[in-house]
N, CA, C and O atoms as a Maestro MAE file, in Angstrom:
{
 s_m_m2io_version
 :::
 2.0.0
}

f_m_ct {
 s_m_title
 :::
 protein
 m_atom[328] {
  # First column is atom index #
  i_m_mmod_type
  r_m_x_coord
  r_m_y_coord
  r_m_z_coord
  i_m_residue_number
  s_m_chain_name
  s_m_pdb_residue_name
  s_m_pdb_atom_name
  i_m_atomic_number
  :::
  1 25 104.230 57.471 59.175 1 A "UNK " " N  " 7
  2 3 105.628 57.766 59.362 1 A "UNK " " CA " 6
  3 2 106.279 56.588 60.104 1 A "UNK " " C  " 6
  4 15 105.640 55.937 60.930 1 A "UNK " " O  " 8
  5 25 107.533 56.329 59.805 2 A "UNK " " N  " 7
  6 3 108.247 55.211 60.400 2 A "UNK " " CA " 6
  7 2 109.497 55.693 61.129 2 A "UNK " " C  " 6
  8 15 110.118 56.684 60.747 2 A "UNK " " O  " 8
  9 25 109.849 54.968 62.186 3 A "UNK " " N  " 7
  10 3 111.037 55.268 62.976 3 A "UNK " " CA " 6
  11 2 112.055 54.155 62.757 3 A "UNK " " C  " 6
  12 15 111.782 53.008 63.111 3 A "UNK " " O  " 8
  13 25 113.234 54.461 62.178 4 A "UNK " " N  " 7
  14 3 114.274 53.437 62.033 4 A "UNK " " CA " 6
  15 2 114.862 53.108 63.406 4 A "UNK " " C  " 6
  16 15 115.254 54.006 64.151 4 A "UNK " " O  " 8
  17 25 114.920 51.813 63.735 5 A "UNK " " N  " 7
  18 3 115.374 51.411 65.069 5 A "UNK " " CA " 6
  19 2 116.611 50.522 65.044 5 A "UNK " " C  " 6
  20 15 117.058 50.060 66.094 5 A "UNK " " O  " 8
  21 25 117.166 50.277 63.871 6 A "UNK " " N  " 7
  22 3 118.388 49.486 63.750 6 A "UNK " " CA " 6
  23 2 118.182 48.196 62.998 6 A "UNK " " C  " 6
  24 15 117.064 47.692 62.890 6 A "UNK " " O  " 8
  25 25 119.277 47.662 62.476 7 A "UNK " " N  " 7
  26 3 119.297 46.380 61.756 7 A "UNK " " CA " 6
  27 2 118.217 46.311 60.677 7 A "UNK " " C  " 6
  28 15 117.530 45.298 60.543 7 A "UNK " " O  " 8
  29 25 118.073 47.384 59.916 8 A "UNK " " N  " 7
  30 3 117.100 47.454 58.829 8 A "UNK " " CA " 6
  31 2 115.654 47.281 59.291 8 A "UNK " " C  " 6
  32 15 114.796 46.883 58.503 8 A "UNK " " O  " 8
  33 25 115.378 47.577 60.560 9 A "UNK " " N  " 7
  34 3 114.019 47.539 61.088 9 A "UNK " " CA " 6
  35 2 113.506 48.957 61.275 9 A "UNK " " C  " 6
  36 15 114.251 49.861 61.653 9 A "UNK " " O  " 8
  37 25 112.232 49.129 61.005 10 A "UNK " " N  " 7
  38 3 111.532 50.383 61.284 10 A "UNK " " CA " 6
  39 2 110.187 50.024 61.886 10 A "UNK " " C  " 6
  40 15 109.616 48.975 61.588 10 A "UNK " " O  " 8
  41 25 109.687 50.909 62.739 11 A "UNK " " N  " 7
  42 3 108.361 50.700 63.309 11 A "UNK " " CA " 6
  43 2 107.487 51.899 62.963 11 A "UNK " " C  " 6
  44 15 107.964 53.029 62.856 11 A "UNK " " O  " 8
  45 25 106.222 51.628 62.794 12 A "UNK " " N  " 7
  46 3 105.258 52.694 62.500 12 A "UNK " " CA " 6
  47 2 105.093 53.552 63.750 12 A "UNK " " C  " 6
  48 15 104.804 53.032 64.828 12 A "UNK " " O  " 8
  49 25 105.275 54.846 63.614 13 A "UNK " " N  " 7
  50 3 105.249 55.737 64.780 13 A "UNK " " CA " 6
  51 2 103.886 55.743 65.473 13 A "UNK " " C  " 6
  52 15 103.817 55.927 66.688 13 A "UNK " " O  " 8
  53 25 102.820 55.550 64.732 14 A "UNK " " N  " 7
  54 3 101.485 55.545 65.338 14 A "UNK " " CA " 6
  55 2 101.249 54.317 66.213 14 A "UNK " " C  " 6
  56 15 100.292 54.286 66.986 14 A "UNK " " O  " 8
  57 25 102.104 53.314 66.099 15 A "UNK " " N  " 7
  58 3 101.960 52.083 66.875 15 A "UNK " " CA " 6
  59 2 102.819 52.076 68.141 15 A "UNK " " C  " 6
  60 15 102.713 51.157 68.953 15 A "UNK " " O  " 8
  61 25 103.661 53.083 68.314 16 A "UNK " " N  " 7
  62 3 104.567 53.115 69.463 16 A "UNK " " CA " 6
  63 2 103.796 53.479 70.722 16 A "UNK " " C  " 6
  64 15 103.129 54.512 70.784 16 A "UNK " " O  " 8
  65 25 103.900 52.612 71.724 17 A "UNK " " N  " 7
  66 3 103.310 52.876 73.035 17 A "UNK " " CA " 6
  67 2 104.311 53.620 73.902 17 A "UNK " " C  " 6
  68 15 103.950 54.546 74.629 17 A "UNK " " O  " 8
  69 25 105.579 53.208 73.822 18 A "UNK " " N  " 7
  70 3 106.594 53.879 74.618 18 A "UNK " " CA " 6
  71 2 107.995 53.471 74.231 18 A "UNK " " C  " 6
  72 15 108.217 52.401 73.664 18 A "UNK " " O  " 8
  73 25 108.943 54.347 74.549 19 A "UNK " " N  " 7
  74 3 110.367 54.101 74.342 19 A "UNK " " CA " 6
  75 2 111.018 54.212 75.715 19 A "UNK " " C  " 6
  76 15 110.859 55.221 76.403 19 A "UNK " " O  " 8
  77 25 111.753 53.173 76.113 20 A "UNK " " N  " 7
  78 3 112.267 53.101 77.478 20 A "UNK " " CA " 6
  79 2 113.757 52.802 77.501 20 A "UNK " " C  " 6
  80 15 114.264 52.036 76.681 20 A "UNK " " O  " 8
  81 25 114.441 53.408 78.439 21 A "UNK " " N  " 7
  82 3 115.862 53.177 78.659 21 A "UNK " " CA " 6
  83 2 116.035 51.844 79.384 21 A "UNK " " C  " 6
  84 15 115.449 51.643 80.447 21 A "UNK " " O  " 8
  85 25 116.817 50.948 78.835 22 A "UNK " " N  " 7
  86 3 116.985 49.614 79.396 22 A "UNK " " CA " 6
  87 2 117.629 49.654 80.781 22 A "UNK " " C  " 6
  88 15 117.174 48.971 81.699 22 A "UNK " " O  " 8
  89 25 118.675 50.444 80.930 23 A "UNK " " N  " 7
  90 3 119.417 50.471 82.190 23 A "UNK " " CA " 6
  91 2 118.560 50.989 83.343 23 A "UNK " " C  " 6
  92 15 118.562 50.408 84.428 23 A "UNK " " O  " 8
  93 25 117.840 52.061 83.116 24 A "UNK " " N  " 7
  94 3 117.048 52.667 84.192 24 A "UNK " " CA " 6
  95 2 115.788 51.888 84.527 24 A "UNK " " C  " 6
  96 15 115.402 51.819 85.693 24 A "UNK " " O  " 8
  97 25 115.143 51.304 83.537 25 A "UNK " " N  " 7
  98 3 113.868 50.633 83.804 25 A "UNK " " CA " 6
  99 2 114.022 49.177 84.208 25 A "UNK " " C  " 6
  100 15 113.139 48.634 84.871 25 A "UNK " " O  " 8
  101 25 115.115 48.529 83.829 26 A "UNK " " N  " 7
  102 3 115.263 47.103 84.152 26 A "UNK " " CA " 6
  103 2 115.668 46.875 85.602 26 A "UNK " " C  " 6
  104 15 115.836 45.729 86.022 26 A "UNK " " O  " 8
  105 25 115.827 47.937 86.367 27 A "UNK " " N  " 7
  106 3 116.102 47.810 87.797 27 A "UNK " " CA " 6
  107 2 114.873 47.250 88.510 27 A "UNK " " C  " 6
  108 15 115.001 46.482 89.464 27 A "UNK " " O  " 8
  109 25 113.703 47.627 88.056 28 A "UNK " " N  " 7
  110 3 112.452 47.208 88.682 28 A "UNK " " CA " 6
  111 2 112.167 45.730 88.421 28 A "UNK " " C  " 6
  112 15 112.316 45.248 87.298 28 A "UNK " " O  " 8
  113 25 111.759 45.022 89.465 29 A "UNK " " N  " 7
  114 3 111.419 43.603 89.291 29 A "UNK " " CA " 6
  115 2 110.180 43.447 88.413 29 A "UNK " " C  " 6
  116 15 110.025 42.435 87.730 29 A "UNK " " O  " 8
  117 25 109.297 44.448 88.429 30 A "UNK " " N  " 7
  118 3 108.098 44.393 87.594 30 A "UNK " " CA " 6
  119 2 108.463 44.487 86.110 30 A "UNK " " C  " 6
  120 15 107.885 43.791 85.275 30 A "UNK " " O  " 8
  121 25 109.417 45.346 85.797 31 A "UNK " " N  " 7
  122 3 109.866 45.476 84.406 31 A "UNK " " CA " 6
  123 2 110.557 44.200 83.954 31 A "UNK " " C  " 6
  124 15 110.315 43.721 82.847 31 A "UNK " " O  " 8
  125 25 111.413 43.648 84.798 32 A "UNK " " N  " 7
  126 3 112.094 42.392 84.442 32 A "UNK " " CA " 6
  127 2 111.080 41.277 84.211 32 A "UNK " " C  " 6
  128 15 111.222 40.493 83.272 32 A "UNK " " O  " 8
  129 25 110.062 41.202 85.060 33 A "UNK " " N  " 7
  130 3 109.022 40.180 84.894 33 A "UNK " " CA " 6
  131 2 108.236 40.410 83.604 33 A "UNK " " C  " 6
  132 15 107.913 39.458 82.894 33 A "UNK " " O  " 8
  133 25 107.930 41.668 83.302 34 A "UNK " " N  " 7
  134 3 107.214 42.014 82.070 34 A "UNK " " CA " 6
  135 2 108.007 41.579 80.843 34 A "UNK " " C  " 6
  136 15 107.461 40.960 79.930 34 A "UNK " " O  " 8
  137 25 109.303 41.908 80.826 35 A "UNK " " N  " 7
  138 3 110.143 41.552 79.679 35 A "UNK " " CA " 6
  139 2 110.328 40.041 79.568 35 A "UNK " " C  " 6
  140 15 110.355 39.501 78.462 35 A "UNK " " O  " 8
  141 25 110.457 39.355 80.707 36 A "UNK " " N  " 7
  142 3 110.600 37.893 80.688 36 A "UNK " " CA " 6
  143 2 109.336 37.237 80.136 36 A "UNK " " C  " 6
  144 15 109.420 36.303 79.338 36 A "UNK " " O  " 8
  145 25 108.179 37.715 80.551 37 A "UNK " " N  " 7
  146 3 106.910 37.169 80.057 37 A "UNK " " CA " 6
  147 2 106.745 37.443 78.560 37 A "UNK " " C  " 6
  148 15 106.288 36.578 77.812 37 A "UNK " " O  " 8
  149 25 107.115 38.639 78.134 38 A "UNK " " N  " 7
  150 3 107.037 38.974 76.712 38 A "UNK " " CA " 6
  151 2 107.962 38.074 75.892 38 A "UNK " " C  " 6
  152 15 107.618 37.663 74.784 38 A "UNK " " O  " 8
  153 25 109.125 37.775 76.441 39 A "UNK " " N  " 7
  154 3 110.069 36.867 75.766 39 A "UNK " " CA " 6
  155 2 109.443 35.480 75.610 39 A "UNK " " C  " 6
  156 15 109.532 34.877 74.541 39 A "UNK " " O  " 8
  157 25 108.817 34.977 76.664 40 A "UNK " " N  " 7
  158 3 108.166 33.660 76.612 40 A "UNK " " CA " 6
  159 2 107.044 33.623 75.574 40 A "UNK " " C  " 6
  160 15 106.817 32.605 74.921 40 A "UNK " " O  " 8
  161 25 106.349 34.753 75.435 41 A "UNK " " N  " 7
  162 3 105.220 34.830 74.509 41 A "UNK " " CA " 6
  163 2 105.664 35.091 73.068 41 A "UNK " " C  " 6
  164 15 104.832 35.142 72.163 41 A "UNK " " O  " 8
  165 25 106.973 35.255 72.854 42 A "UNK " " N  " 7
  166 3 107.482 35.499 71.506 42 A "UNK " " CA " 6
  167 2 107.254 36.916 71.017 42 A "UNK " " C  " 6
  168 15 107.231 37.164 69.811 42 A "UNK " " O  " 8
  169 25 107.084 37.852 71.952 43 A "UNK " " N  " 7
  170 3 106.803 39.239 71.592 43 A "UNK " " CA " 6
  171 2 108.056 40.103 71.491 43 A "UNK " " C  " 6
  172 15 107.971 41.262 71.085 43 A "UNK " " O  " 8
  173 25 109.213 39.560 71.854 44 A "UNK " " N  " 7
  174 3 110.452 40.346 71.866 44 A "UNK " " CA " 6
  175 2 111.223 40.116 70.571 44 A "UNK " " C  " 6
  176 15 111.435 38.980 70.147 44 A "UNK " " O  " 8
  177 25 111.636 41.222 69.952 45 A "UNK " " N  " 7
  178 3 112.443 41.184 68.734 45 A "UNK " " CA " 6
  179 2 113.727 41.944 69.030 45 A "UNK " " C  " 6
  180 15 113.691 43.142 69.310 45 A "UNK " " O  " 8
  181 25 114.854 41.258 68.969 46 A "UNK " " N  " 7
  182 3 116.152 41.889 69.250 46 A "UNK " " CA " 6
  183 2 116.754 42.381 67.940 46 A "UNK " " C  " 6
  184 15 117.186 41.585 67.107 46 A "UNK " " O  " 8
  185 25 116.777 43.701 67.765 47 A "UNK " " N  " 7
  186 3 117.352 44.289 66.553 47 A "UNK " " CA " 6
  187 2 118.689 44.963 66.851 47 A "UNK " " C  " 6
  188 15 119.233 45.676 66.008 47 A "UNK " " O  " 8
  189 25 119.212 44.732 68.055 48 A "UNK " " N  " 7
  190 3 120.492 45.350 68.423 48 A "UNK " " CA " 6
  191 2 121.641 44.477 67.947 48 A "UNK " " C  " 6
  192 15 121.539 43.250 67.933 48 A "UNK " " O  " 8
  193 25 122.714 45.107 67.565 49 A "UNK " " N  " 7
  194 3 123.923 44.379 67.184 49 A "UNK " " CA " 6
  195 2 124.848 44.214 68.377 49 A "UNK " " C  " 6
  196 15 125.918 43.614 68.267 49 A "UNK " " O  " 8
  197 25 124.439 44.739 69.498 50 A "UNK " " N  " 7
  198 3 125.247 44.769 70.713 50 A "UNK " " CA " 6
  199 2 124.284 44.627 71.886 50 A "UNK " " C  " 6
  200 15 123.141 44.203 71.711 50 A "UNK " " O  " 8
  201 25 124.745 44.980 73.074 51 A "UNK " " N  " 7
  202 3 123.841 44.996 74.214 51 A "UNK " " CA " 6
  203 2 122.770 46.055 73.983 51 A "UNK " " C  " 6
  204 15 123.090 47.182 73.605 51 A "UNK " " O  " 8
  205 25 121.510 45.712 74.203 52 A "UNK " " N  " 7
  206 3 120.456 46.703 73.981 52 A "UNK " " CA " 6
  207 2 120.523 47.832 75.005 52 A "UNK " " C  " 6
  208 15 120.766 47.604 76.191 52 A "UNK " " O  " 8
  209 25 120.305 49.045 74.525 53 A "UNK " " N  " 7
  210 3 120.307 50.220 75.397 53 A "UNK " " CA " 6
  211 2 118.894 50.709 75.680 53 A "UNK " " C  " 6
  212 15 118.664 51.438 76.645 53 A "UNK " " O  " 8
  213 25 117.949 50.305 74.837 54 A "UNK " " N  " 7
  214 3 116.566 50.717 75.051 54 A "UNK " " CA " 6
  215 2 115.638 49.687 74.426 54 A "UNK " " C  " 6
  216 15 116.062 48.804 73.680 54 A "UNK " " O  " 8
  217 25 114.364 49.829 74.754 55 A "UNK " " N  " 7
  218 3 113.360 48.983 74.121 55 A "UNK " " CA " 6
  219 2 112.138 49.822 73.787 55 A "UNK " " C  " 6
  220 15 111.831 50.818 74.443 55 A "UNK " " O  " 8
  221 25 111.458 49.383 72.746 56 A "UNK " " N  " 7
  222 3 110.291 50.089 72.225 56 A "UNK " " CA " 6
  223 2 109.111 49.129 72.290 56 A "UNK " " C  " 6
  224 15 109.170 48.020 71.758 56 A "UNK " " O  " 8
  225 25 108.056 49.558 72.937 57 A "UNK " " N  " 7
  226 3 106.841 48.751 72.997 57 A "UNK " " CA " 6
  227 2 105.881 49.282 71.940 57 A "UNK " " C  " 6
  228 15 105.587 50.476 71.889 57 A "UNK " " O  " 8
  229 25 105.400 48.371 71.100 58 A "UNK " " N  " 7
  230 3 104.448 48.742 70.051 58 A "UNK " " CA " 6
  231 2 103.226 47.836 70.121 58 A "UNK " " C  " 6
  232 15 103.274 46.735 70.669 58 A "UNK " " O  " 8
  233 25 102.147 48.322 69.562 59 A "UNK " " N  " 7
  234 3 100.960 47.490 69.388 59 A "UNK " " CA " 6
  235 2 100.330 47.841 68.053 59 A "UNK " " C  " 6
  236 15 100.028 49.000 67.771 59 A "UNK " " O  " 8
  237 25 100.139 46.811 67.237 60 A "UNK " " N  " 7
  238 3 99.541 46.988 65.917 60 A "UNK " " CA " 6
  239 2 98.643 45.799 65.635 60 A "UNK " " C  " 6
  240 15 99.050 44.647 65.786 60 A "UNK " " O  " 8
  241 25 97.427 46.087 65.227 61 A "UNK " " N  " 7
  242 3 96.441 45.045 64.937 61 A "UNK " " CA " 6
  243 2 96.230 44.130 66.142 61 A "UNK " " C  " 6
  244 15 96.030 42.926 65.984 61 A "UNK " " O  " 8
  245 25 96.275 44.705 67.345 62 A "UNK " " N  " 7
  246 3 96.057 43.937 68.567 62 A "UNK " " CA " 6
  247 2 97.227 43.080 68.999 62 A "UNK " " C  " 6
  248 15 97.110 42.309 69.951 62 A "UNK " " O  " 8
  249 25 98.352 43.199 68.316 63 A "UNK " " N  " 7
  250 3 99.532 42.399 68.655 63 A "UNK " " CA " 6
  251 2 100.622 43.302 69.221 63 A "UNK " " C  " 6
  252 15 100.970 44.322 68.626 63 A "UNK " " O  " 8
  253 25 101.155 42.915 70.379 64 A "UNK " " N  " 7
  254 3 102.211 43.689 71.020 64 A "UNK " " CA " 6
  255 2 103.573 43.128 70.615 64 A "UNK " " C  " 6
  256 15 103.761 41.914 70.538 64 A "UNK " " O  " 8
  257 25 104.506 44.020 70.362 65 A "UNK " " N  " 7
  258 3 105.903 43.659 70.085 65 A "UNK " " CA " 6
  259 2 106.795 44.565 70.911 65 A "UNK " " C  " 6
  260 15 106.492 45.739 71.123 65 A "UNK " " O  " 8
  261 25 107.895 44.000 71.372 66 A "UNK " " N  " 7
  262 3 108.894 44.765 72.106 66 A "UNK " " CA " 6
  263 2 110.202 44.622 71.347 66 A "UNK " " C  " 6
  264 15 110.735 43.522 71.201 66 A "UNK " " O  " 8
  265 25 110.705 45.738 70.871 67 A "UNK " " N  " 7
  266 3 111.935 45.760 70.090 67 A "UNK " " CA " 6
  267 2 113.092 46.217 70.973 67 A "UNK " " C  " 6
  268 15 113.045 47.294 71.567 67 A "UNK " " O  " 8
  269 25 114.130 45.386 71.051 68 A "UNK " " N  " 7
  270 3 115.350 45.748 71.769 68 A "UNK " " CA " 6
  271 2 116.302 46.379 70.767 68 A "UNK " " C  " 6
  272 15 116.570 45.798 69.716 68 A "UNK " " O  " 8
  273 25 116.812 47.556 71.081 69 A "UNK " " N  " 7
  274 3 117.658 48.278 70.138 69 A "UNK " " CA " 6
  275 2 118.925 48.794 70.806 69 A "UNK " " C  " 6
  276 15 118.962 49.005 72.018 69 A "UNK " " O  " 8
  277 25 119.952 48.990 70.006 70 A "UNK " " N  " 7
  278 3 121.238 49.458 70.518 70 A "UNK " " CA " 6
  279 2 121.276 50.969 70.712 70 A "UNK " " C  " 6
  280 15 122.250 51.498 71.248 70 A "UNK " " O  " 8
  281 25 120.230 51.669 70.284 71 A "UNK " " N  " 7
  282 3 120.207 53.128 70.398 71 A "UNK " " CA " 6
  283 2 119.678 53.561 71.762 71 A "UNK " " C  " 6
  284 15 118.819 52.901 72.345 71 A "UNK " " O  " 8
  285 25 120.202 54.680 72.261 72 A "UNK " " N  " 7
  286 3 119.685 55.263 73.494 72 A "UNK " " CA " 6
  287 2 118.253 55.722 73.270 72 A "UNK " " C  " 6
  288 15 117.878 56.100 72.160 72 A "UNK " " O  " 8
  289 25 117.464 55.686 74.321 73 A "UNK " " N  " 7
  290 3 116.080 56.144 74.235 73 A "UNK " " CA " 6
  291 2 116.013 57.601 73.796 73 A "UNK " " C  " 6
  292 15 115.118 57.979 73.040 73 A "UNK " " O  " 8
  293 25 116.951 58.423 74.263 74 A "UNK " " N  " 7
  294 3 116.936 59.847 73.892 74 A "UNK " " CA " 6
  295 2 117.187 60.038 72.397 74 A "UNK " " C  " 6
  296 15 116.603 60.932 71.784 74 A "UNK " " O  " 8
  297 25 118.046 59.211 71.806 75 A "UNK " " N  " 7
  298 3 118.309 59.282 70.363 75 A "UNK " " CA " 6
  299 2 117.043 58.920 69.587 75 A "UNK " " C  " 6
  300 15 116.690 59.588 68.615 75 A "UNK " " O  " 8
  301 25 116.370 57.869 70.017 76 A "UNK " " N  " 7
  302 3 115.142 57.452 69.336 76 A "UNK " " CA " 6
  303 2 114.051 58.508 69.462 76 A "UNK " " C  " 6
  304 15 113.316 58.762 68.508 76 A "UNK " " O  " 8
  305 25 113.946 59.118 70.630 77 A "UNK " " N  " 7
  306 3 112.937 60.163 70.813 77 A "UNK " " CA " 6
  307 2 113.225 61.377 69.932 77 A "UNK " " C  " 6
  308 15 112.297 61.988 69.402 77 A "UNK " " O  " 8
  309 25 114.503 61.732 69.769 78 A "UNK " " N  " 7
  310 3 114.854 62.843 68.877 78 A "UNK " " CA " 6
  311 2 114.475 62.512 67.438 78 A "UNK " " C  " 6
  312 15 113.947 63.362 66.721 78 A "UNK " " O  " 8
  313 25 114.746 61.277 67.015 79 A "UNK " " N  " 7
  314 3 114.366 60.854 65.664 79 A "UNK " " CA " 6
  315 2 112.851 60.895 65.492 79 A "UNK " " C  " 6
  316 15 112.340 61.267 64.435 79 A "UNK " " O  " 8
  317 25 112.159 60.514 66.531 80 A "UNK " " N  " 7
  318 3 110.700 60.459 66.486 80 A "UNK " " CA " 6
  319 2 110.086 61.839 66.293 80 A "UNK " " C  " 6
  320 15 109.066 61.975 65.619 80 A "UNK " " O  " 8
  321 25 110.698 62.858 66.878 81 A "UNK " " N  " 7
  322 3 110.129 64.205 66.845 81 A "UNK " " CA " 6
  323 2 110.723 65.098 65.762 81 A "UNK " " C  " 6
  324 15 110.524 66.312 65.800 81 A "UNK " " O  " 8
  325 25 111.444 64.536 64.802 82 A "UNK " " N  " 7
  326 3 111.979 65.323 63.677 82 A "UNK " " CA " 6
  327 2 110.888 65.735 62.747 82 A "UNK " " C  " 6
  328 15 111.149 66.402 61.746 82 A "UNK " " O  " 8
  :::
 }
 m_bond[327] {
  # First column is bond index #
  i_m_from
  i_m_to
  i_m_order
  :::
  1 1 2 1
  2 2 3 1
  3 3 4 2
  4 3 5 1
  5 5 6 1
  6 6 7 1
  7 7 8 2
  8 7 9 1
  9 9 10 1
  10 10 11 1
  11 11 12 2
  12 11 13 1
  13 13 14 1
  14 14 15 1
  15 15 16 2
  16 15 17 1
  17 17 18 1
  18 18 19 1
  19 19 20 2
  20 19 21 1
  21 21 22 1
  22 22 23 1
  23 23 24 2
  24 23 25 1
  25 25 26 1
  26 26 27 1
  27 27 28 2
  28 27 29 1
  29 29 30 1
  30 30 31 1
  31 31 32 2
  32 31 33 1
  33 33 34 1
  34 34 35 1
  35 35 36 2
  36 35 37 1
  37 37 38 1
  38 38 39 1
  39 39 40 2
  40 39 41 1
  41 41 42 1
  42 42 43 1
  43 43 44 2
  44 43 45 1
  45 45 46 1
  46 46 47 1
  47 47 48 2
  48 47 49 1
  49 49 50 1
  50 50 51 1
  51 51 52 2
  52 51 53 1
  53 53 54 1
  54 54 55 1
  55 55 56 2
  56 55 57 1
  57 57 58 1
  58 58 59 1
  59 59 60 2
  60 59 61 1
  61 61 62 1
  62 62 63 1
  63 63 64 2
  64 63 65 1
  65 65 66 1
  66 66 67 1
  67 67 68 2
  68 67 69 1
  69 69 70 1
  70 70 71 1
  71 71 72 2
  72 71 73 1
  73 73 74 1
  74 74 75 1
  75 75 76 2
  76 75 77 1
  77 77 78 1
  78 78 79 1
  79 79 80 2
  80 79 81 1
  81 81 82 1
  82 82 83 1
  83 83 84 2
  84 83 85 1
  85 85 86 1
  86 86 87 1
  87 87 88 2
  88 87 89 1
  89 89 90 1
  90 90 91 1
  91 91 92 2
  92 91 93 1
  93 93 94 1
  94 94 95 1
  95 95 96 2
  96 95 97 1
  97 97 98 1
  98 98 99 1
  99 99 100 2
  100 99 101 1
  101 101 102 1
  102 102 103 1
  103 103 104 2
  104 103 105 1
  105 105 106 1
  106 106 107 1
  107 107 108 2
  108 107 109 1
  109 109 110 1
  110 110 111 1
  111 111 112 2
  112 111 113 1
  113 113 114 1
  114 114 115 1
  115 115 116 2
  116 115 117 1
  117 117 118 1
  118 118 119 1
  119 119 120 2
  120 119 121 1
  121 121 122 1
  122 122 123 1
  123 123 124 2
  124 123 125 1
  125 125 126 1
  126 126 127 1
  127 127 128 2
  128 127 129 1
  129 129 130 1
  130 130 131 1
  131 131 132 2
  132 131 133 1
  133 133 134 1
  134 134 135 1
  135 135 136 2
  136 135 137 1
  137 137 138 1
  138 138 139 1
  139 139 140 2
  140 139 141 1
  141 141 142 1
  142 142 143 1
  143 143 144 2
  144 143 145 1
  145 145 146 1
  146 146 147 1
  147 147 148 2
  148 147 149 1
  149 149 150 1
  150 150 151 1
  151 151 152 2
  152 151 153 1
  153 153 154 1
  154 154 155 1
  155 155 156 2
  156 155 157 1
  157 157 158 1
  158 158 159 1
  159 159 160 2
  160 159 161 1
  161 161 162 1
  162 162 163 1
  163 163 164 2
  164 163 165 1
  165 165 166 1
  166 166 167 1
  167 167 168 2
  168 167 169 1
  169 169 170 1
  170 170 171 1
  171 171 172 2
  172 171 173 1
  173 173 174 1
  174 174 175 1
  175 175 176 2
  176 175 177 1
  177 177 178 1
  178 178 179 1
  179 179 180 2
  180 179 181 1
  181 181 182 1
  182 182 183 1
  183 183 184 2
  184 183 185 1
  185 185 186 1
  186 186 187 1
  187 187 188 2
  188 187 189 1
  189 189 190 1
  190 190 191 1
  191 191 192 2
  192 191 193 1
  193 193 194 1
  194 194 195 1
  195 195 196 2
  196 195 197 1
  197 197 198 1
  198 198 199 1
  199 199 200 2
  200 199 201 1
  201 201 202 1
  202 202 203 1
  203 203 204 2
  204 203 205 1
  205 205 206 1
  206 206 207 1
  207 207 208 2
  208 207 209 1
  209 209 210 1
  210 210 211 1
  211 211 212 2
  212 211 213 1
  213 213 214 1
  214 214 215 1
  215 215 216 2
  216 215 217 1
  217 217 218 1
  218 218 219 1
  219 219 220 2
  220 219 221 1
  221 221 222 1
  222 222 223 1
  223 223 224 2
  224 223 225 1
  225 225 226 1
  226 226 227 1
  227 227 228 2
  228 227 229 1
  229 229 230 1
  230 230 231 1
  231 231 232 2
  232 231 233 1
  233 233 234 1
  234 234 235 1
  235 235 236 2
  236 235 237 1
  237 237 238 1
  238 238 239 1
  239 239 240 2
  240 239 241 1
  241 241 242 1
  242 242 243 1
  243 243 244 2
  244 243 245 1
  245 245 246 1
  246 246 247 1
  247 247 248 2
  248 247 249 1
  249 249 250 1
  250 250 251 1
  251 251 252 2
  252 251 253 1
  253 253 254 1
  254 254 255 1
  255 255 256 2
  256 255 257 1
  257 257 258 1
  258 258 259 1
  259 259 260 2
  260 259 261 1
  261 261 262 1
  262 262 263 1
  263 263 264 2
  264 263 265 1
  265 265 266 1
  266 266 267 1
  267 267 268 2
  268 267 269 1
  269 269 270 1
  270 270 271 1
  271 271 272 2
  272 271 273 1
  273 273 274 1
  274 274 275 1
  275 275 276 2
  276 275 277 1
  277 277 278 1
  278 278 279 1
  279 279 280 2
  280 279 281 1
  281 281 282 1
  282 282 283 1
  283 283 284 2
  284 283 285 1
  285 285 286 1
  286 286 287 1
  287 287 288 2
  288 287 289 1
  289 289 290 1
  290 290 291 1
  291 291 292 2
  292 291 293 1
  293 293 294 1
  294 294 295 1
  295 295 296 2
  296 295 297 1
  297 297 298 1
  298 298 299 1
  299 299 300 2
  300 299 301 1
  301 301 302 1
  302 302 303 1
  303 303 304 2
  304 303 305 1
  305 305 306 1
  306 306 307 1
  307 307 308 2
  308 307 309 1
  309 309 310 1
  310 310 311 1
  311 311 312 2
  312 311 313 1
  313 313 314 1
  314 314 315 1
  315 315 316 2
  316 315 317 1
  317 317 318 1
  318 318 319 1
  319 319 320 2
  320 319 321 1
  321 321 322 1
  322 322 323 1
  323 323 324 2
  324 323 325 1
  325 325 326 1
  326 326 327 1
  327 327 328 2
  :::
 }
}
């Protein structure tokens, strides 16, 4: 099963590690450092057409990707559990 996350991107639901709210989690210096390191490693994919409201961490075939999306985390979670 796949979860549409915006800009014609979908992620495999079995690969999702977590869905996080950008505003609430980016307050932590640890989260900011994690996202900055992921950006340096080329693991961040921005699929938002605007400011990202959430991010999705996935791992598939041993490779981690972090998708920035314009959708709220609650919207993505509702889609995930349909």
